[in-house]
N, C-alpha and C positions, 0 to 999 in steps of 0.2 A: 572588624570581623565580618560585617555584612558585605563589605567590598570584596573580601576574599572569597566568600561564597558565590557572589555574582561572577567573579573572574573565573573561578573553577567551573561553574556551570556553563559559562560562555565558552570556555575552552573545550569542554566535553561536546557541546553542541557543534562547534566548529569542526572538531575532529570527526564527528559522525557525518556531517555534511560533506566533508572532504572524502571520506570513505565511500559515501553514497555516490558521489560524482565520479570518483576514480575507478571503482570496480563494479562493472555491470552485474556480475554474478551476485555480489552482495546486495545490489539494488533490488534484484528479484526477490531475494530472501527477506529484505526489509519490507517490501511492498506486498508480500504474499497475503497477510491478513486482510488487506484492503480488497484484493481480488476475491478472496474467499467470501468475504461479507457481501460483495456485489453479486456473486453467484447465488448465494443463499437468498438474498433479497429478491432476485429475479425469479428463483424457484417458487418462493412464497407468493409472489405477485401472479405468476402463471397459474398457481393452484386456485387463487381467489377469483381470477377473471376467466379461467378456462381457456386462455389463449397462449400461444407459443410464438409470439411475433418477434421477440428479441432472442433468438437462439444463440447461445454461446458467443456473446460479443467479446468476452475475455476468455482466452484459453491459455492455461499454464502461465499466467502472469503477463501475457502479451495481448495487446489490442489487435483484433482482427479488422482489416479494412473492408 
């Protein structure tokens, strides 16, 4: 029974990894919460320090150079 659970979870994770790798549009959607949290963290840091040194490093889920 445990083996079946491990196999099913492994298959789900492999499928998600394959989807993430194959479709860039889905990748942006999957990674959106990460970029949202980074923007929020930067905003709070700027409020605490009163500086705006790292303005919009991430815009719309893409890293600016």
